[in-house]
C-alpha positions in Angstrom: -1.0 36.6 -112.9 0.7 37.6 -116.1 -0.1 41.2 -117.1 -1.1 41.7 -120.7 1.4 43.9 -122.5 0.0 46.9 -124.2 1.3 48.2 -127.6 3.5 51.2 -128.0 1.9 53.7 -130.3 4.3 55.4 -132.7 3.4 58.0 -135.3 5.6 57.8 -138.4 7.3 61.1 -139.1 6.3 60.9 -142.7 2.6 60.9 -141.9 0.7 64.0 -142.7 -2.8 65.2 -143.3 -4.0 64.5 -146.8 -4.0 67.6 -148.9 -6.7 68.7 -151.2 -4.5 67.8 -154.1 -4.5 64.2 -153.1 -8.2 63.9 -153.2 -9.6 61.7 -155.9 -11.7 63.6 -158.5 -14.2 61.6 -160.5 -14.1 62.3 -164.2 -15.6 60.6 -167.3 -18.5 58.2 -167.0 -21.0 58.6 -164.2 -20.4 56.5 -161.1 -22.0 53.1 -160.9 -23.3 53.8 -157.5 -24.8 57.2 -156.8 -25.5 58.0 -153.1 -29.2 57.7 -153.8 -28.7 54.2 -155.3 -26.7 53.1 -152.3 -29.4 54.2 -149.9 -32.1 52.5 -152.0 -30.1 49.3 -152.1 -29.6 49.4 -148.3 -33.4 49.9 -147.8 -34.4 47.1 -150.0 -31.8 44.8 -148.5 -32.7 45.3 -144.9 -36.5 45.4 -145.4 -37.3 43.0 -148.2 -36.6 39.3 -149.0 -35.5 40.3 -152.5 -32.2 38.7 -153.6 -29.3 41.1 -154.2 -29.3 40.7 -158.0 -33.0 41.7 -158.1 -32.3 44.6 -155.9 -29.6 45.8 -158.3 -32.0 45.6 -161.2 -34.6 47.6 -159.3 -32.3 50.3 -158.2 -31.0 50.7 -161.8 -34.2 49.9 -163.6 -34.2 53.3 -165.4 -30.7 52.6 -166.9 -30.4 48.8 -167.0 -27.5 49.1 -169.4 -25.5 50.9 -166.8 -26.3 48.5 -163.9 -23.3 47.1 -162.1 -22.7 43.4 -161.7 -23.3 41.3 -158.7 -19.6 41.4 -157.6 -19.8 45.2 -157.5 -23.0 45.1 -155.6 -21.6 42.8 -153.0 -18.5 45.0 -152.6 -20.7 48.1 -152.2 -23.0 46.3 -149.7 -19.9 45.3 -147.6 -18.7 49.0 -147.7 -22.2 50.1 -146.5 -23.0 47.5 -143.9 -19.5 46.0 -143.2 -18.5 42.4 -143.7 -21.0 39.5 -143.8 -24.2 41.6 -143.6 -26.4 38.6 -144.5 -27.8 38.4 -141.0 -29.5 41.8 -141.5 -31.5 40.5 -144.5 -35.0 39.1 -143.9 -35.5 35.5 -145.0 -39.2 35.2 -144.8 -42.4 37.2 -145.6 -43.2 37.1 -141.9 -39.9 38.8 -141.1 -40.3 41.3 -143.9 -43.9 42.0 -142.9 -43.0 42.8 -139.3 -40.2 45.1 -140.3 -42.2 47.2 -142.7 -45.2 47.2 -140.3 -43.1 48.9 -137.6 -41.6 51.2 -140.2 -45.2 52.4 -141.0 -45.7 53.1 -137.3 -43.0 55.7 -137.2 -44.3 59.3 -137.1 -41.1 60.7 -138.5 -40.9 58.2 -141.4 -44.5 58.6 -142.3 -44.1 62.3 -142.3 -41.1 62.2 -144.6 -42.9 59.6 -146.8 -45.9 61.9 -147.1 -43.6 64.7 -148.1 -42.1 62.5 -150.8 -45.6 61.5 -152.0 -46.7 65.1 -152.3 -43.6 66.1 -154.3 -45.2 66.1 -157.7 -43.7 69.4 -158.9 -40.5 67.7 -160.1 -40.0 64.1 -161.2 -38.1 61.5 -159.1 -34.5 61.1 -160.0 -31.5 59.1 -158.9 -29.1 61.8 -159.8 -27.5 62.8 -156.5 -25.6 65.7 -158.2 -28.8 67.7 -158.6 -28.8 70.4 -156.0 -32.0 70.3 -153.9 -33.8 73.2 -152.3 -33.0 73.2 -148.6 -35.9 73.2 -146.2 -36.1 75.9 -143.5 -34.8 73.3 -141.0 -32.0 72.1 -143.3 -33.5 68.7 -144.1 -33.7 67.2 -147.6 -35.4 64.2 -149.0 -33.5 61.6 -151.0 -33.9 62.6 -154.7 -36.6 65.1 -153.8 -36.9 68.8 -153.5 -39.7 68.8 -151.0 -38.9 70.6 -147.7 -40.0 68.8 -144.5 -40.3 69.7 -140.9 -37.3 68.8 -138.7 -38.5 68.0 -135.3 -40.5 64.8 -135.8 -39.6 62.8 -132.8 -42.6 61.4 -130.9 -41.8 63.6 -127.8 -42.1 66.8 -129.9 -44.3 65.7 -132.9 -47.9 66.4 -132.3 -50.2 63.8 -130.9 -49.1 60.5 -129.3 -50.5 57.2 -130.5 -53.6 56.1 -128.5 -53.7 52.7 -126.9 -56.3 51.5 -129.5 -54.2 52.7 -132.4 -51.1 51.2 -130.7 -52.8 47.8 -130.6 -54.0 48.1 -134.1 -50.5 48.9 -135.4 -49.2 45.6 -134.2 -49.2 43.0 -136.9 -51.0 39.9 -135.7 -48.4 37.2 -135.2 -50.6 34.3 -136.2 -51.5 36.0 -139.5 -48.0 37.0 -140.3 -46.6 33.5 -139.6 -49.4 32.0 -141.7 -48.2 34.1 -144.6 -44.7 32.6 -144.2 -45.5 29.3 -145.8 -42.8 27.3 -147.6 -44.0 28.4 -151.0 -43.5 32.0 -149.9 -39.7 31.7 -149.9 -37.8 34.7 -151.0 -38.6 34.6 -154.7 -40.1 32.6 -157.5 -43.4 32.4 -159.2 -46.4 32.7 -157.0 -49.3 30.3 -156.6 -52.9 31.5 -157.2 -53.6 32.1 -153.5 -50.3 33.9 -152.7 -51.8 37.3 -153.4 -54.0 36.8 -150.4 -51.1 35.6 -148.2 -49.0 38.6 -149.1 -52.0 40.9 -148.5 -52.0 39.5 -144.9 -48.2 39.8 -144.5 -47.9 43.3 -145.8 -51.5 44.5 -145.1 -50.6 46.6 -142.1 -47.9 48.5 -144.0 -50.1 48.9 -147.1 -53.1 50.2 -145.1 -51.1 52.7 -143.1 -49.4 54.0 -146.2 -52.5 54.2 -148.4 -52.2 58.0 -148.3 -48.8 57.6 -150.0 -50.0 55.6 -153.0 -50.2 57.1 -156.4 -52.0 56.4 -159.6 -48.9 54.5 -160.7 -49.2 51.9 -158.0 -51.2 49.5 -160.2 -49.7 50.4 -163.6 -47.3 48.2 -165.4 -43.8 49.5 -165.6 -40.2 48.8 -164.6 -41.2 47.5 -161.1 -43.6 45.0 -162.6 -41.1 44.0 -165.3 -38.3 43.3 -162.7 -40.7 41.7 -160.2 -42.8 39.7 -162.6 -42.7 36.6 -160.4 -44.0 38.5 -157.3 -47.5 39.3 -156.2 -49.2 42.7 -156.5 -49.1 43.4 -152.8 -45.4 42.6 -152.8 -44.7 44.9 -155.7 -46.7 47.7 -154.1 -44.8 47.3 -150.9 -41.4 47.4 -152.7 -42.4 50.4 -154.7 -43.5 52.4 -151.7 -40.2 51.5 -149.9 -38.2 52.8 -152.9 -40.3 55.8 -153.9 -41.9 57.0 -150.7 -39.7 55.9 -147.8 -36.7 57.9 -149.0 -33.9 59.0 -146.8 -34.7 62.5 -145.3 -31.4 63.7 -144.2 -29.9 67.0 -143.1 -27.8 69.1 -145.5 -24.8 68.4 -143.3 -21.7 67.4 -145.2 -18.6 65.9 -143.7 -16.2 68.6 -142.6 -12.7 67.5 -142.2 -11.7 68.0 -138.5 -8.2 68.8 -139.8 -9.5 71.7 -141.8 -11.7 72.8 -138.9 -8.7 72.7 -136.6 -10.2 70.2 -134.2 -10.4 66.4 -133.9 -13.4 64.9 -132.0 -12.3 61.8 -130.2 -15.6 60.5 -128.7 -18.4 62.6 -130.2 -21.2 60.3 -129.0 -20.7 61.7 -125.5 -22.0 65.1 -126.7 -24.4 64.0 -129.4 -26.9 66.7 -130.5 -29.4 63.9 -131.4 -28.9 62.3 -128.0 -31.5 62.6 -125.3 -31.6 65.2 -122.5 -30.5 64.1 -119.1 -32.9 63.9 -116.2 -33.4 67.0 -114.1 -33.6 65.5 -110.6 -34.6 61.9 -110.1 -35.3 59.6 -113.0 -38.9 58.7 -113.9 -40.7 56.6 -114.3 -39.4 53.6 -112.3 -41.5 50.6 -111.3 -41.7 51.9 -107.7 -43.6 54.9 -109.1 -46.4 52.6 -110.4 -47.3 51.8 -106.8 -49.0 55.2 -106.7 -50.8 55.0 -110.0 -54.3 55.2 -108.3 -53.3 58.5 -106.6 -52.6 60.5 -109.7 -56.0 61.9 -110.3 -57.1 62.3 -106.7 -57.0 65.7 -105.0 -55.8 64.2 -101.8 -52.6 62.8 -103.4 -49.4 62.9 -101.3 -47.0 65.7 -101.9 -44.8 63.3 -103.8 -47.5 62.5 -106.3 -48.8 66.1 -106.5 -45.3 67.4 -107.3 -44.9 64.8 -110.1 -48.3 65.7 -111.4 -47.5 69.4 -111.5 -44.2 68.7 -113.3 -46.0 66.6 -115.9 -44.0 63.6 -114.8 -46.7 61.6 -113.1 -48.1 58.2 -114.1 -51.2 59.8 -115.7 -49.0 60.3 -118.8 -48.4 56.6 -119.2 -50.7 54.0 -120.6 -51.7 51.4 -118.0 -54.2 49.6 -120.1 -52.4 46.3 -119.8 -50.8 46.9 -116.4 -51.9 44.4 -113.8 -51.6 44.8 -110.0 -53.2 42.8 -107.2 -53.3 45.9 -105.0 -54.7 48.7 -107.1 -56.2 49.9 -110.4 -55.7 53.2 -112.1 -58.6 54.5 -110.1 -58.5 53.0 -106.6 -57.1 50.3 -104.3 -58.4 46.8 -104.7 -59.9 45.0 -101.7 -56.7 43.1 -101.4 -54.7 46.3 -101.3 -57.0 47.8 -98.7 -56.7 44.8 -96.5 -52.9 44.7 -96.7 -52.6 48.4 -95.7 -55.0 47.9 -92.8 -53.9 44.6 -91.3 -50.9 43.4 -93.2 -50.3 40.6 -95.7 -51.1 37.0 -95.4 -49.1 34.0 -96.7 -51.0 34.0 -100.0 -49.9 37.6 -100.7 -46.2 36.8 -100.6 -46.1 35.2 -104.1 -48.1 38.0 -105.7 -46.3 40.5 -108.0 -47.6 43.2 -110.3 -46.6 43.6 -113.9 -43.3 45.3 -113.1 -42.3 42.8 -110.5 -43.2 44.8 -107.4 -43.9 42.5 -104.4 -46.3 43.1 -101.4 -43.2 44.3 -99.5 -42.6 47.0 -102.2 -46.3 48.0 -101.9 -46.2 48.1 -98.1 -43.0 50.2 -98.0 -44.5 52.7 -100.4 -48.1 52.9 -99.1 -48.4 51.2 -95.7 -48.1 52.6 -92.1 -44.5 52.6 -90.9 -45.3 50.5 -87.8 -47.0 47.9 -89.9 -43.9 47.7 -92.2 -41.6 47.1 -89.2 -44.0 44.5 -87.8 -44.0 42.6 -91.1 -40.2 42.8 -91.5 -39.7 41.4 -88.0 -41.8 38.4 -88.8 -40.5 35.6 -91.0 -43.4 35.9 -93.4 -41.6 38.2 -95.9 -38.2 36.6 -95.6 -38.5 34.9 -99.1 -39.0 38.3 -100.8 -36.8 40.5 -98.5 -34.3 41.2 -101.4 -36.8 40.8 -104.3 -36.2 43.4 -107.0 -38.7 44.8 -109.5 -37.8 45.2 -113.1 -36.0 48.5 -112.3 -33.7 46.8 -109.8 -35.5 48.3 -106.8 -35.9 46.5 -103.5 -38.4 47.6 -101.0 -35.8 50.0 -99.6 -35.9 52.0 -102.8 -39.7 52.4 -102.6 -40.0 53.4 -99.0 -41.8 56.7 -98.5 -39.2 59.5 -98.2 -41.1 61.2 -95.4 -40.3 58.2 -93.2 -36.6 58.8 -93.7 -36.8 62.3 -92.3 -37.8 60.9 -88.9 -34.5 60.0 -87.2 -36.1 57.5 -84.8 -37.9 55.7 -87.5 -34.8 55.6 -89.8 -32.7 54.0 -87.1 -35.4 51.4 -86.3 -35.6 50.6 -90.0 -31.9 50.2 -90.3 -31.8 48.0 -87.2 -34.4 45.6 -88.6 -32.8 45.6 -92.0 -29.5 44.6 -90.4 -31.1 42.0 -88.2 -32.9 40.3 -91.1 -29.9 40.5 -93.4 -31.6 42.6 -96.1 -29.3 43.7 -99.0 -28.9 47.4 -98.2 -26.3 47.7 -101.0 -28.7 46.6 -103.8 -28.5 49.0 -106.8 -31.3 49.9 -109.1 -30.9 50.3 -112.9 -29.3 53.8 -112.3 -26.7 52.4 -109.8 -28.4 53.8 -106.7 -28.4 52.0 -103.4 -30.1 53.0 -100.2 -27.3 55.4 -99.3 -27.9 57.4 -102.5 -31.5 57.8 -101.4 -30.4 59.0 -98.0 -28.2 61.6 -99.7 -31.3 63.3 -101.3 -32.9 63.6 -97.9 -30.3 65.9 -96.5 -30.0 64.0 -93.2 -27.9 65.6 -90.5 -24.1 65.1 -91.0 -23.5 63.6 -87.6 -26.4 61.1 -88.1 -25.0 60.1 -91.5 -21.5 59.6 -90.0 -23.1 57.3 -87.3 -25.0 55.3 -89.9 -22.2 54.8 -92.3 -19.8 53.5 -89.7 -21.7 50.3 -89.5 -21.5 49.5 -93.2 -18.8 48.5 -95.7 -17.6 51.6 -97.5 -16.3 49.6 -100.5 -19.9 48.4 -101.1 -21.9 51.5 -100.6 -19.4 54.0 -102.0 -20.5 53.5 -105.6 -20.9 56.3 -108.1 -24.4 56.3 -109.6 -25.5 57.4 -113.1 -25.9 61.0 -111.8 -22.4 61.2 -110.4 -23.2 60.8 -106.7 -20.8 58.8 -104.6 -22.2 58.2 -101.0 -19.5 59.0 -98.5 -19.3 60.6 -95.1 -20.8 64.1 -95.2 -17.4 65.9 -95.2 -16.3 63.8 -98.2 -19.5 63.6 -100.2 -18.7 63.6 -103.9 -21.0 64.8 -106.6 -19.9 65.1 -110.2 -22.1 67.8 -111.5 -20.5 67.9 -114.9 -19.9 65.7 -117.9 -16.5 65.3 -119.4 -18.5 65.5 -122.7 -16.9 65.6 -126.1 -13.2 65.9 -126.1 -11.3 67.8 -128.8 -7.6 67.9 -129.6 -6.5 71.3 -131.0 -3.0 69.8 -131.2 -2.4 66.2 -132.3 0.5 65.9 -129.8 -2.1 66.4 -127.0 -4.3 63.8 -128.6 -1.5 61.3 -128.7 -0.7 62.1 -125.1 -4.3 61.3 -124.1 -4.2 58.1 -126.0 -1.0 57.2 -124.2 -2.7 58.0 -120.8 -5.6 55.6 -121.6 -3.1 52.8 -122.3 -1.1 53.5 -119.2 -4.3 53.4 -117.2 -5.3 50.0 -118.7 -1.9 48.7 -117.7 -1.9 50.0 -114.1 -5.5 48.9 -113.6 -4.4 45.3 -113.9 -2.5 45.9 -110.7 -4.8 48.4 -109.1 -8.4 47.7 -110.1 -9.8 50.7 -108.2 -7.7 53.2 -110.2 -9.8 55.8 -112.1 -8.9 58.0 -115.0 -9.6 61.7 -115.2 -13.2 61.0 -116.3 -14.0 58.8 -113.4 -13.7 55.6 -115.5 -11.9 52.4 -114.5 -9.6 50.3 -116.6 -12.5 48.9 -118.6 -13.7 52.4 -119.6 -10.2 53.4 -120.7 -9.8 50.2 -122.7 -13.1 50.8 -124.5 -11.9 54.3 -125.5 -8.3 53.4 -126.2 -6.8 53.0 -129.7 -4.6 50.0 -129.9 -3.0 50.3 -133.3 -0.8 52.8 -135.1 -2.9 52.6 -138.2 -6.1 53.5 -136.4 -4.4 56.4 -134.7 -3.5 57.8 -138.1 -7.0 57.3 -139.4 -8.7 58.6 -136.2 -6.7 61.9 -136.3 -6.9 62.2 -140.1 -3.2 61.9 -140.7 -3.9 59.6 -143.7 -6.8 59.4 -146.0 -9.8 57.3 -144.7 -9.4 54.4 -147.0 -7.7 51.0 -147.0 -5.5 52.1 -150.0 -4.2 55.0 -148.0 -2.8 52.8 -145.3 0.3 51.8 -147.2 3.4 51.1 -145.0 5.5 54.0 -144.2 8.3 51.6 -143.5 8.8 47.8 -143.4 8.4 47.9 -139.6 5.0 49.7 -139.7 2.0 47.6 -138.6 -1.0 48.4 -140.8 -3.5 46.4 -138.6 -6.5 48.5 -137.7 -8.3 48.2 -134.4 -11.1 46.5 -136.3 -8.8 43.7 -137.4 -9.0 40.3 -135.8 -5.6 40.4 -134.1 -6.3 43.8 -132.5 -9.8 42.8 -131.4 -8.5 39.5 -129.9 -5.9 41.5 -128.0 -8.6 43.8 -126.7 -10.6 40.8 -125.6 -7.5 39.5 -123.8 -7.2 42.8 -122.0 -10.9 42.8 -121.0 -10.4 39.3 -119.5 -7.2 40.4 -117.6 -9.0 43.5 -116.2 -12.0 41.5 -115.0 -9.7 38.8 -113.5 -7.9 41.7 -111.6 -11.2 42.7 -110.1 -12.1 45.8 -112.1 -15.8 46.7 -111.5 -17.8 45.7 -114.6 -20.7 47.9 -113.6 -18.9 51.1 -112.4 -20.3 54.4 -113.7 -17.9 57.1 -114.9 -18.5 60.8 -114.5 -20.5 60.9 -117.7 -22.9 58.4 -116.1 -21.9 55.4 -118.4 -20.9 51.9 -117.5 -18.1 50.0 -119.3 -20.7 48.0 -121.3 -22.2 51.3 -122.6 -18.8 52.6 -123.6 -17.9 49.4 -125.4 -21.2 49.4 -127.2 -20.4 52.9 -128.5 -16.7 52.4 -129.3 -16.2 48.8 -130.6 -15.2 48.9 -134.3 -17.1 46.7 -136.7 -15.5 47.4 -140.1 -13.5 44.2 -140.5 -13.6 41.3 -137.9 -17.3 40.7 -137.2 -16.8 37.8 -134.6 -14.5 39.1 -131.9 -16.3 42.3 -131.0 -19.5 40.5 -130.0 -17.4 38.2 -127.9 -16.2 41.2 -125.9 -19.8 42.1 -125.2 -20.5 38.4 -124.3 -17.6 38.4 -121.9 -18.6 41.6 -120.1 -22.2 40.3 -119.6 -21.0 36.8 -118.6 -18.9 38.4 -115.9 -21.8 40.4 -114.5 -22.4 43.5 -116.6 -25.9 44.7 -116.1 -27.4 44.8 -119.6 -30.4 46.8 -118.3 -28.4 49.5 -116.5 -29.3 53.0 -117.6 -27.3 56.3 -117.8 -28.4 59.7 -116.6 -30.3 60.2 -119.8 -32.3 56.9 -119.3 -30.3 55.2 -122.1 -29.4 51.5 -121.9 -26.3 50.1 -123.7 -28.7 49.1 -126.5 -29.9 52.7 -126.9 -26.2 53.8 -127.2 -25.3 51.0 -129.6 -28.2 52.2 -131.9 -27.3 55.8 -131.5 -23.8 55.0 -132.6 -24.9 52.7 -135.4 -23.1 49.7 -133.9 -25.0 46.8 -135.4 -22.9 43.9 -134.0 -23.1 45.4 -130.5 -26.8 45.8 -130.9 -27.2 42.1 -131.9 -25.0 40.9 -129.1 -27.0 42.9 -126.5 -30.3 41.6 -127.7 -29.0 38.1 -127.6 -28.4 38.7 -123.9 -32.0 39.9 -123.4 -31.4 43.6 -123.5 -34.7 45.4 -123.2 -35.8 46.4 -126.7 -38.7 48.3 -125.3 -36.7 50.6 -123.0 -37.2 54.4 -123.5 -34.8 57.2 -122.7 -35.4 60.5 -120.9 -37.0 61.9 -124.0 -39.5 59.0 -124.1 -37.8 57.6 -127.2 -37.7 53.9 -128.1 -34.7 52.4 -129.8 -36.6 52.7 -133.1 -37.2 56.4 -132.4 -33.5 56.8 -131.8 -32.6 55.1 -135.1 -35.1 57.4 -136.9 -33.6 60.5 -135.3 -30.1 59.6 -136.2 -31.0 58.5 -139.8 -32.7 61.9 -140.4 -29.5 63.6 -139.4 -27.2 61.4 -141.4 -24.7 63.2 -143.5 -25.8 63.5 -147.2 -22.3 62.6 -148.4 -21.9 59.4 -146.2 -24.4 56.7 -147.3 -22.8 54.2 -144.9 -23.9 56.3 -142.0 -27.5 56.2 -143.2 -27.1 52.4 -143.9 -26.0 51.7 -140.3 -29.0 53.4 -138.8 -31.5 51.9 -141.2 -30.0 48.4 -140.6 -30.2 48.8 -136.8 -33.9 49.9 -137.1 -34.8 47.1 -139.5 -33.2 44.3 -137.5 -34.6 45.5 -134.2 -38.1 45.5 -135.7 -37.6 42.0 -137.1 -39.0 38.7 -135.7 -35.7 38.4 -133.8 -35.5 41.9 -132.4 -39.2 42.3 -131.7 -39.0 46.0 -131.0 -42.0 48.2 -131.4 -42.2 51.9 -132.2 -44.1 53.0 -129.1 -43.7 50.6 -126.2 -46.3 50.6 -123.5 -45.5 50.8 -119.8 -46.0 47.0 -119.5 -43.7 46.3 -122.4 -41.0 48.6 -121.1 -41.1 47.5 -117.4 -43.0 44.2 -117.5 -41.2 41.0 -116.4 
């Protein structure tokens, strides 16, 4: 096959870091778009059905004579949300209602909104040049001097939401869609009964934010003047979005990596707002739910007791809607007792619990070993022999670990598994096959050598999310470190690393098993590589970060950025070439990330908005597991949101990424967006805009994410 030719990166000799003297200094009239105005426009655009011209009037209602025109607004919107952001804008009251309902379910956003509502000592202002009093935790409110607590994530912020509250917070779909009648299109005069319809559509938001209302909610003023054709519930909703749901951000300002002497290349790998990694085995997984009746019993097995003592047991999870044919949260059912006593019957084979566990998963976890062997030798369970639950686990993943310590039983199990043709190489969502499980059991080296001789090394020797690569005992590999954030104290070293990534991509087309220093394959390197001279200059701050600064240094200099259509198309061609060569689309690198995760973090979105999603499409079409998780429990969707990658987020959801997945800190994708938004740099409104847009779209009628997913929502089929 023809090998795709990689570009040669050259750094023009005349390039240099921008000096302070070259920085633009604003003088004269105030700017048309303050940072506060940009954030308010973003919020109204992604949460309401208001047309852009009305949004501009609202944002500048105090100084209408200074309001910018619609062309300026469109240009600014594209700068904040990148090109063609219309898909982020809700079109119906139903969509708007769902987005704001989930916003009002956020503990951190409600806390910051409450702080804004209580800030009566000083008037609201749009003037971003007013210095605000820093809070003890370094967090400030948009156009507010109120301090607010920092750690507001659900894992660390007080009480969790009860199941009853959780159900109450969900906006009834039937009511919401009833509110989205044709006459409720995005604007226009309202009919006499539309107040009631809007009360239904926005009722959940208005009820949960009642404490944020003020005496001005029902007064006439600039909001009523601009929104004279809208209902009172609509106006109250918009006003609370503008006045109360401000942007609580840290006092961090952008610090030039050049002036600091360092250049971060992949900062998402060591993100302070990222989740912790699992200490030991990940939890929960659907196989753990096969023990949910044992959590509160004193005679629980050591496995369950240890989990309980470590506050990792299933008692901490809500099983209100979880359904199992074999057990309840309190005890085994009659069916479950019968199966553990005498084995399953034909009628049991088709039964599954909410997470997709079969009777074979249940029997492996809870049944007598001899009964399991007997059932496996029969043909009864052949149709479900390789069945996986929603965590990718087969029955081999759920088998009691104590059984694996008995050499005789282990060898008998392997004999039956081989005889019946069960898939011993099947991987769960963390990339672990049966050999990874054996690794944790510290089985005798000679025994492991004997076992592994009978299996294909190329199929079991896969690195999992935790860096474990099953091999013969003398060769067992464990990556107990992360490559983490990489810095270049010298740009020559950075350019050399960029060159090594490109060389690896080229060589991987001939040798698909070749790894880079971080344990990644050619796809990992391609995701992280810079393909254009112009992007190298911008990435290492050798020119100012603006389109105007990228003027040609010579007639032969190519100004195309990596986000341009030609460069993204070339990257797509390289992806296809690597996949055709046999590069593993689901390989984990030493950081515990798959190629899909790295592309979700790295794909640029500033210019071409069509080709980047095609790269995500191609990876998934060729077998990338959209539900795979890294060692912090993150899916590719979590990472896309954490990096503010809107297009990657949308593409992943299109391919049925799990919008209800939670990471190792028990954070939903909406929680992640909140955490990142609260740490957005004050001087970079586009950073805030990206996270707010991700949150709003994920909570829309297309994304369908919720703030606090239940166990059934996260792991249900």
